[in-house]
Structures are given as structure tokens and as C-alpha cells.
C-alpha positions in Angstrom: -75.8 -106.3 -61.4 -79.3 -107.7 -61.0 -79.5 -109.5 -57.6 -81.5 -112.3 -59.2 -78.7 -113.1 -61.7 -76.3 -115.7 -60.4 -72.5 -115.2 -60.9 -71.3 -117.5 -63.7 -69.3 -120.4 -62.3 -68.3 -122.3 -65.5 -65.4 -120.8 -67.4 -67.5 -120.7 -70.6 -70.3 -118.9 -68.9 -67.8 -116.4 -67.3 -66.3 -115.8 -70.7 -69.7 -115.0 -72.3 -70.5 -112.8 -69.3 -67.3 -110.9 -69.7 -68.0 -110.5 -73.5 -71.4 -109.0 -72.8 -69.9 -106.7 -70.2 -67.6 -105.1 -72.8 -68.5 -101.6 -74.0 -71.1 -101.7 -76.8 -68.7 -100.0 -79.2 -66.1 -102.8 -78.7 -68.7 -105.4 -79.5 -69.9 -103.5 -82.5 -66.3 -103.1 -83.9 -65.8 -106.8 -83.4 -68.9 -107.7 -85.4 -68.0 -105.2 -88.2 -64.5 -106.6 -88.5 -65.5 -110.2 -88.4 -68.2 -109.8 -91.1 -65.7 -107.8 -93.2 -63.1 -110.5 -93.0 -65.6 -113.4 -93.6 -67.2 -111.8 -96.6 -64.0 -110.2 -97.8 -62.4 -113.6 -98.4 -65.5 -115.6 -99.0 -66.5 -118.9 -97.2 -65.0 -121.0 -100.0 -61.6 -119.6 -99.2 -61.7 -119.5 -95.4 -61.3 -122.8 -93.6 -62.2 -123.6 -90.0 -58.8 -122.7 -88.8 -58.8 -119.4 -90.6 -62.1 -118.5 -89.0 -60.8 -119.5 -85.6 -57.7 -117.3 -86.1 -59.8 -114.3 -87.1 -62.1 -114.7 -84.2 -59.3 -115.0 -81.7 -57.4 -112.0 -83.1 -60.5 -109.9 -82.9 -61.3 -111.1 -79.4 -57.8 -110.3 -78.3 -58.1 -106.8 -79.8 -61.4 -106.2 -78.1 -60.0 -107.2 -74.7 -62.4 -110.0 -74.5 -59.8 -112.6 -73.4 -59.3 -110.5 -70.3 -56.9 -111.8 -67.6 -57.3 -115.4 -68.6 -54.2 -117.6 -68.7 -53.8 -120.2 -71.5 -55.1 -122.8 -69.0 -58.2 -120.9 -68.3 -58.8 -120.2 -72.0 -58.3 -123.9 -72.8 -61.2 -124.7 -70.4 -63.4 -121.9 -71.7 -62.8 -122.9 -75.3 -62.8 -126.6 -74.8 -59.3 -127.2 -76.4 -55.9 -128.0 -75.1 -53.5 -125.4 -73.7 -51.0 -126.3 -76.5 -53.7 -125.6 -79.1 -54.6 -122.3 -77.4 -51.0 -121.2 -77.4 -50.5 -122.2 -81.0 -53.7 -120.5 -82.2 -52.9 -117.3 -80.4 -49.4 -117.4 -81.9 -50.7 -117.9 -85.4 -53.5 -115.3 -84.9 -51.0 -112.7 -83.9 -48.8 -113.4 -86.8 -51.5 -113.8 -89.4 -53.6 -110.8 -88.5 -50.8 -108.4 -87.7 -51.3 -107.7 -84.0 -48.5 -105.3 -83.0 -46.3 -105.8 -80.0 -47.8 -102.7 -78.4 -51.4 -103.9 -79.0 -50.6 -107.4 -77.8 -48.8 -106.2 -74.6 -51.7 -103.7 -73.9 -54.3 -106.5 -74.2 -52.3 -108.9 -72.0 -51.2 -106.4 -69.3 -54.0 -107.3 -66.9 -53.0 -110.9 -67.0 -49.3 -110.0 -66.6 -50.0 -108.1 -63.4 -52.7 -110.2 -61.8 -52.3 -113.8 -63.1 -48.7 -114.5 -64.1 -47.3 -115.1 -60.6 -45.9 -111.5 -60.6 -43.9 -110.5 -57.6 -41.6 -107.6 -56.7 -38.1 -108.4 -55.2 -35.4 -106.1 -53.9 -31.7 -106.5 -54.4 -29.2 -105.7 -51.6 -28.6 -102.3 -53.1 -32.3 -101.5 -52.9 -33.1 -102.0 -56.6 -36.6 -103.4 -57.1 -37.4 -105.8 -59.8 -40.6 -107.4 -61.1 -40.5 -111.1 -61.7 -43.1 -112.6 -64.1 -43.9 -116.1 -65.2 -44.8 -115.8 -68.9 -45.8 -119.0 -70.7 -46.5 -117.2 -74.0 -43.2 -116.9 -75.9 -44.5 -114.2 -78.2 -45.6 -112.1 -75.2 -42.2 -112.5 -73.6 -40.5 -111.4 -76.9 -42.9 -108.4 -77.1 -42.1 -107.4 -73.5 -38.3 -107.7 -74.1 -38.6 -105.5 -77.1 -40.4 -102.8 -75.1 -38.0 -103.1 -72.2 -35.1 -102.3 -74.6 -37.1 -99.3 -76.0 -37.4 -98.1 -72.4 -33.7 -98.2 -71.9 -33.6 -101.4 -70.0 -32.0 -104.8 -70.5 -34.1 -108.0 -70.4 -32.8 -110.4 -67.8 -32.5 -114.1 -68.3 -33.4 -116.8 -65.8 -32.8 -120.6 -65.5 -36.4 -121.0 -66.7 -37.4 -119.8 -70.2 -40.8 -118.7 -68.8 -39.4 -116.3 -66.2 -38.8 -112.7 -67.1 -37.2 -110.3 -64.6 -37.3 -106.5 -65.3 -36.3 -103.5 -63.1 -39.4 -102.1 -61.7 -38.5 -98.5 -62.9 -38.1 -99.8 -66.4 -41.3 -101.9 -66.3 -43.2 -98.8 -65.1 -42.0 -96.9 -68.2 -43.2 -99.8 -70.4 -46.6 -99.7 -68.7 -46.9 -96.0 -69.1 -46.1 -96.2 -72.8 -49.0 -98.7 -73.2 -51.4 -96.1 -72.0 -53.0 -94.3 -75.0 -51.4 -90.8 -75.5 -54.7 -89.1 -74.8 -54.9 -90.6 -71.3 -51.2 -90.1 -70.4 -51.5 -86.4 -69.9 -54.6 -86.8 -67.7 -52.9 -89.5 -65.6 -49.8 -87.4 -65.2 -51.9 -84.4 -64.1 -53.8 -86.3 -61.5 -50.6 -88.0 -60.1 -48.9 -84.6 -59.8 -45.3 -83.4 -60.1 -43.7 -86.7 -59.0 -46.0 -88.7 -61.3 -43.5 -91.4 -62.4 -42.6 -92.3 -58.8 -46.3 -92.5 -57.9 -47.1 -94.6 -61.0 -44.3 -96.9 -60.0 -45.9 -97.3 -56.6 -49.3 -98.0 -58.3 -47.8 -100.7 -60.5 -46.1 -102.3 -57.5 -49.4 -102.1 -55.5 -51.2 -103.9 -58.3 -48.8 -106.8 -58.1 -49.2 -107.1 -54.3 -52.9 -106.4 -54.0 -55.8 -108.6 -55.2 -58.0 -106.3 -57.4 -61.7 -106.6 -56.9 -65.0 -104.7 -56.7 -63.9 -102.9 -53.5 -61.8 -100.7 -55.7 -64.8 -99.7 -57.7 -66.6 -98.8 -54.5 -63.7 -96.6 -53.4 -63.9 -94.7 -56.7 -67.7 -94.2 -56.3 -67.2 -93.0 -52.7 -64.2 -90.7 -53.6 -62.2 -92.4 -50.9 -58.4 -91.9 -50.5 -56.4 -93.0 -52.3 -59.0 -93.2 -55.0 -56.5 -93.0 -57.9 -54.7 -96.1 -56.7 -58.0 -97.9 -56.4 -59.0 -96.8 -59.9 -55.8 -98.1 -61.3 -56.1 -101.5 -59.6 -59.7 -101.9 -60.7 -58.9 -100.9 -64.2 -56.0 -103.3 -64.7 -58.0 -106.2 -63.4 -60.0 -106.1 -66.6 -59.3 -107.0 -70.2 -60.7 -103.6 -71.4 -58.4 -101.8 -68.8 -57.9 -98.8 -71.0 -61.6 -98.1 -71.1 -61.9 -98.7 -67.4 -59.0 -96.4 -66.7 -60.5 -93.7 -68.9 -63.8 -93.9 -67.0 -61.9 -93.9 -63.6 -59.9 -90.8 -64.5 -63.0 -89.0 -65.6 -64.7 -89.7 -62.3 -61.8 -88.3 -60.1 
């Protein structure tokens, strides 16, 4: 980063900065898709809301929404939290964002912004507790938990999801693209699932920041844990993880 460039302080400026920091191919794909949708339907057909839904769906897909909560998005976009929630809901339904893609794009927020914490039962079973204000995200997580052989647990609050840490780790692993799974397993070694579980737990209990990037560059130990933490602190975490794995 240029030393003469100040760090954005307003949410809108930060949002724009994050967009510009996305990989060039992501921004190019966004532009191509948006132009295709606008001219495919025609301006006479698309109303203001349809354009908003298309833009949000594409931003979500590109990872541009990052780790922002609905509250943070409402400030950045200048609309109410309720409208943010409703627009994201409609965008996902209208533009066919799959549960897998939606969970993948929101994973950074789940681990670093949604009051995630790890608890331990008397028998030693560890569980991750998440406060998820997005009903669709919660439904998508529950579906993946079932696919991983787990059982979604209910709470007195509709916004709280509790999942066994072992099951949640499987869900996270399945969100990693197939081409990166083998590389991650190879670098973690024989006991890769247990080590990945530790990494997921570490993400919840550690504030991810630029120091992780410095660890990667310096090759410090444990570099892989640092790479993981740095990657999942970003909306484009898959790209960040791919770069991190390539550097180790």
C-alpha cells in the first residue's frame, strides 16, 4: 500500500477500497455479467429494484461484500438493515445463488463477525456457536450440516446456530474448491482433518489481521495457520487461500 494513501474510514470508502482490491479477473467477470444482464433484458424491462438485485447478486458472487454484517452494509449502501436483508434474500432467490456459493461467500463473516465462539461440553465435545441474522444463510448452513452427517441444533433464539466443531469443520472443508482441497490436505499432512479443525477453531479465537500476511512472507511457523487466518478474513478468501498455499 502507498504510504501516502490514507486508510478509508467511512464504510462507503472502505467498500470501494475493498472492491478495487479484488483480483482483476473478479472485477472483469462482474462487469461482463452485469452488462450481459442489463442488455439481455433491456432497460425498458428492468426496474430500479431489478438492477439493485442484479448488482447485489454479482457483488456477493465476486466476494465484494466481504465480512460485512447487514448493519455494516446498511451504512455503506445508505439503506436500512431490513432493506439490506430483504434485498439480499430476493437477490439470492431471483438470481439462483446456490447454498454452496452463498455459504462460501459468507464464510469469512461467519467466522470473524457473527459473534462466533467455541464451547465445550462436560464430555469434551466442542461446539461452535454462531449468531446468524440472515435466515437464508442459517438455512443454507443447516442443509450443509445435514449433508456432513450432523444435526442442526436449535436455541431459544432464532438467530443462534450451534454445530459440533467436527461437523462444522467438514462443512468448511467442502466449501473449499476441489482443486485446492488436495493441496491443503497435502500441506496439513496425515492428520489433516484434526489440524484443519484446529485452524477453524483458531480463526474463531484469533483476530485476523495483516500480521498473518507478514508471517506468510517470512515463512514463520506456523505459516499455514497464519495463511488460513489471513485468507478467511477476506471476502475473496478462496483466492487468498490459493495464493497462500502456493507460497508455502
